Z-matrix of the N, CA and C atoms (Angstrom, degrees):
N
C 1 1.437
C 2 1.550 1 107.51
N 3 1.312 2 113.83 1 129.59
C 4 1.517 3 119.51 2 177.48
C 5 1.571 4 104.35 3 -91.76
N 6 1.288 5 114.96 4 114.66
C 7 1.494 6 120.08 5 -179.75
C 8 1.519 7 109.56 6 -90.83
N 9 1.298 8 117.60 7 130.88
C 10 1.500 9 117.45 8 180.00
C 11 1.521 10 109.84 9 -71.53
N 12 1.303 11 114.44 10 154.76
C 13 1.475 12 115.85 11 -178.02
C 14 1.466 13 111.44 12 -72.33
N 15 1.307 14 113.36 13 149.04
C 16 1.514 15 119.22 14 177.20
C 17 1.521 16 108.65 15 -66.23
N 18 1.304 17 117.99 16 148.87
C 19 1.497 18 120.27 17 175.70
C 20 1.552 19 110.12 18 -61.61
N 21 1.316 20 116.76 19 151.01
C 22 1.443 21 122.74 20 -175.58
C 23 1.552 22 113.81 21 -60.51
N 24 1.268 23 114.42 22 148.38
C 25 1.479 24 123.55 23 175.85
C 26 1.542 25 102.87 24 -106.49
N 27 1.249 26 111.75 25 -179.87
C 28 1.504 27 119.33 26 169.23
C 29 1.547 28 106.77 27 -73.36
N 30 1.356 29 113.99 28 92.02
C 31 1.521 30 118.39 29 -169.32
C 32 1.509 31 110.12 30 -62.26
N 33 1.281 32 122.46 31 -31.90
C 34 1.418 33 122.19 32 177.93
C 35 1.526 34 114.56 33 -53.93
N 36 1.304 35 117.30 34 -31.10
C 37 1.477 36 120.68 35 -179.92
C 38 1.512 37 109.88 36 -74.13
N 39 1.314 38 120.76 37 -16.68
C 40 1.439 39 125.19 38 179.35
C 41 1.498 40 115.15 39 -90.89
N 42 1.314 41 117.33 40 -15.54
C 43 1.475 42 120.60 41 -175.97
C 44 1.519 43 108.74 42 -89.40
N 45 1.344 44 117.63 43 120.60
C 46 1.486 45 118.56 44 179.01
C 47 1.519 46 111.10 45 -63.95
N 48 1.226 47 116.54 46 137.97
C 49 1.498 48 124.01 47 176.59
C 50 1.493 49 111.84 48 86.34
N 51 1.269 50 118.59 49 -7.97
C 52 1.481 51 120.19 50 -179.53
C 53 1.544 52 108.38 51 -70.77
N 54 1.296 53 115.63 52 149.94
C 55 1.468 54 116.78 53 177.11
C 56 1.486 55 112.26 54 -56.90
N 57 1.329 56 118.95 55 128.80
C 58 1.389 57 121.11 56 -176.40
C 59 1.526 58 111.19 57 -91.30
N 60 1.343 59 114.01 58 112.45
C 61 1.466 60 123.74 59 175.88
C 62 1.502 61 104.32 60 -136.37
N 63 1.344 62 118.22 61 164.71
C 64 1.443 63 118.04 62 178.92
C 65 1.532 64 110.30 63 -76.13
N 66 1.299 65 119.69 64 -11.23
C 67 1.441 66 122.67 65 175.36
C 68 1.503 67 112.71 66 49.74
N 69 1.295 68 119.66 67 29.03
C 70 1.464 69 122.23 68 178.71
C 71 1.486 70 116.74 69 75.48
N 72 1.371 71 118.58 70 9.47
C 73 1.431 72 119.36 71 -177.22
C 74 1.525 73 113.74 72 -70.32
N 75 1.314 74 118.71 73 -9.90
C 76 1.393 75 120.22 74 175.71
C 77 1.494 76 114.62 75 -97.88
N 78 1.294 77 116.52 76 -1.34
C 79 1.442 78 119.74 77 -178.58
C 80 1.586 79 111.74 78 -77.17
N 81 1.289 80 114.42 79 142.63
C 82 1.501 81 117.35 80 -176.82
C 83 1.482 82 114.01 81 -56.35
N 84 1.322 83 122.05 82 -36.99
C 85 1.405 84 120.80 83 178.18
C 86 1.556 85 113.93 84 -63.07
N 87 1.331 86 112.90 85 -43.51
C 88 1.454 87 117.21 86 179.14
C 89 1.560 88 113.24 87 -64.42
N 90 1.375 89 113.09 88 -40.43
C 91 1.427 90 118.50 89 177.41
C 92 1.531 91 114.39 90 -61.63
N 93 1.382 92 112.41 91 -43.44
C 94 1.468 93 117.12 92 -179.54
C 95 1.481 94 111.86 93 -67.78
N 96 1.341 95 119.77 94 -37.43
C 97 1.458 96 122.30 95 175.84
C 98 1.455 97 112.57 96 -62.50
N 99 1.367 98 115.17 97 -43.83
C 100 1.468 99 120.93 98 179.85
C 101 1.525 100 110.52 99 -66.78
N 102 1.340 101 118.71 100 -36.09
C 103 1.467 102 119.49 101 176.70
C 104 1.516 103 110.73 102 -67.49
N 105 1.294 104 118.49 103 -41.02
C 106 1.496 105 122.99 104 176.85
C 107 1.585 106 110.53 105 -58.38
N 108 1.319 107 113.84 106 -46.87
C 109 1.430 108 119.75 107 179.58
C 110 1.465 109 112.90 108 -63.64
N 111 1.324 110 119.52 109 -41.42
C 112 1.476 111 124.38 110 177.33
C 113 1.577 112 109.72 111 -65.95
N 114 1.292 113 114.95 112 -38.08
C 115 1.535 114 116.88 113 178.55
C 116 1.579 115 111.44 114 -66.73
N 117 1.304 116 113.11 115 -39.31
C 118 1.497 117 115.73 116 177.67
C 119 1.530 118 110.09 117 -67.39
N 120 1.305 119 118.38 118 -37.30
C 121 1.472 120 123.72 119 177.18
C 122 1.530 121 109.63 120 -62.00
N 123 1.330 122 116.91 121 -51.15
C 124 1.433 123 121.18 122 179.00
C 125 1.573 124 113.01 123 -58.05
N 126 1.320 125 113.15 124 -44.92
C 127 1.446 126 118.17 125 178.03
C 128 1.513 127 114.82 126 -63.16
N 129 1.362 128 117.93 127 -38.56
C 130 1.434 129 121.83 128 173.93
C 131 1.553 130 113.23 129 -61.65
N 132 1.303 131 115.86 130 -46.19
C 133 1.411 132 122.73 131 -179.88
C 134 1.540 133 110.35 132 -64.41
N 135 1.357 134 114.71 133 -51.55
C 136 1.498 135 119.92 134 -178.37
C 137 1.549 136 112.87 135 -66.59
N 138 1.340 137 117.43 136 -23.31
C 139 1.423 138 119.38 137 -178.76
C 140 1.552 139 113.42 138 -88.78
N 141 1.378 140 115.67 139 -7.89
C 142 1.511 141 119.20 140 -177.04
C 143 1.461 142 108.32 141 -70.33
N 144 1.406 143 117.74 142 133.18
C 145 1.463 144 121.21 143 -174.64
C 146 1.541 145 114.23 144 -56.55
N 147 1.233 146 119.07 145 -31.44
C 148 1.479 147 124.76 146 178.82
C 149 1.533 148 113.16 147 -79.59
N 150 1.271 149 117.94 148 -27.25
C 151 1.465 150 125.12 149 -171.99
C 152 1.558 151 110.52 150 -96.22
N 153 1.317 152 116.26 151 -32.85
C 154 1.477 153 120.92 152 -167.28
C 155 1.563 154 115.11 153 -59.39
N 156 1.342 155 114.49 154 -26.43
C 157 1.455 156 118.41 155 -177.79
C 158 1.569 157 112.71 156 -103.47
N 159 1.318 158 117.70 157 6.88
C 160 1.444 159 122.22 158 -178.05
C 161 1.478 160 109.64 159 -74.87
N 162 1.301 161 113.33 160 123.17
C 163 1.513 162 120.37 161 179.82
C 164 1.537 163 111.86 162 -58.92
N 165 1.306 164 116.72 163 -37.64
C 166 1.513 165 118.81 164 179.89
C 167 1.544 166 110.92 165 -63.11
N 168 1.308 167 117.78 166 -37.05
C 169 1.476 168 118.63 167 175.76
C 170 1.455 169 113.87 168 -68.33
N 171 1.379 170 118.59 169 -38.54
C 172 1.428 171 121.02 170 173.48
C 173 1.560 172 112.57 171 -61.21
N 174 1.356 173 114.31 172 -43.73
C 175 1.448 174 117.77 173 179.63
C 176 1.551 175 111.44 174 -60.50
N 177 1.376 176 112.04 175 -46.58
C 178 1.498 177 117.73 176 175.51
C 179 1.482 178 115.12 177 -52.19
N 180 1.317 179 113.69 178 -47.13
C 181 1.487 180 119.42 179 -175.08
C 182 1.493 181 114.98 180 -80.57
N 183 1.366 182 119.01 181 -24.60
C 184 1.413 183 121.07 182 -173.12
C 185 1.539 184 116.11 183 -106.75
N 186 1.313 185 118.37 184 -30.90
C 187 1.438 186 117.81 185 -172.94
C 188 1.529 187 112.04 186 -76.73
N 189 1.332 188 116.00 187 139.44
C 190 1.457 189 118.31 188 179.93
C 191 1.516 190 113.79 189 -76.68
N 192 1.378 191 113.02 190 -31.52
C 193 1.491 192 119.23 191 175.53
C 194 1.444 193 108.65 192 -134.00
N 195 1.338 194 115.39 193 146.97
C 196 1.470 195 123.32 194 176.58
C 197 1.493 196 107.80 195 -128.37
N 198 1.356 197 118.71 196 124.05
C 199 1.417 198 119.43 197 -175.79
C 200 1.585 199 103.49 198 -91.12
N 201 1.368 200 112.46 199 101.21
C 202 1.477 201 119.57 200 178.85
C 203 1.498 202 116.38 201 -67.07
N 204 1.375 203 116.97 202 -19.10
C 205 1.428 204 121.93 203 177.27
C 206 1.553 205 111.14 204 -67.18
N 207 1.335 206 113.04 205 -29.11
C 208 1.487 207 119.20 206 -179.30
C 209 1.508 208 111.08 207 -100.59
N 210 1.308 209 119.04 208 -1.30
C 211 1.456 210 122.19 209 -178.62
C 212 1.477 211 114.01 210 -72.72
N 213 1.347 212 115.51 211 129.40
C 214 1.516 213 121.96 212 176.59
C 215 1.506 214 106.71 213 -116.75
N 216 1.251 215 118.94 214 119.83
C 217 1.466 216 118.06 215 179.17
C 218 1.550 217 112.84 216 -56.64
N 219 1.299 218 117.81 217 133.87
C 220 1.377 219 121.70 218 178.23
C 221 1.581 220 113.24 219 89.83
N 222 1.338 221 117.70 220 -8.57
C 223 1.411 222 118.58 221 -178.06
C 224 1.526 223 109.50 222 -128.88
N 225 1.345 224 114.74 223 132.20
C 226 1.456 225 122.53 224 179.25
C 227 1.562 226 106.36 225 -126.23
N 228 1.303 227 115.58 226 125.89
C 229 1.485 228 118.63 227 176.34
C 230 1.501 229 112.43 228 -78.14
N 231 1.253 230 118.97 229 147.17
C 232 1.435 231 122.93 230 178.75
C 233 1.485 232 114.60 231 -90.16
N 234 1.343 233 117.86 232 14.20
C 235 1.455 234 124.08 233 175.60
C 236 1.463 235 114.62 234 -79.88
C-alpha cells in the first residue's frame, strides 16, 4: 500500500538547533489548514481498497481509548 504523505507541520519546530518560536502554529488559520490536511489524509487512507476493511484502521478511527500496554503490532483483537 502506498501511503500518502502527512500534511506539513511547522518544519522549523522539528529541526534540532533551529530557533524555537511558535512559528504561528497556534494561530486559528494554521490549525484549520492542518485539520483539513489531516482529514484529507485519513480519507485517502480509509478509502484505499486494501486499507478500508482493515480492522486495525477501524479500531484506530473508532475506539475512544486504546490500551497500548496490551497492543501487539500486527494483531487486533475482535473484542
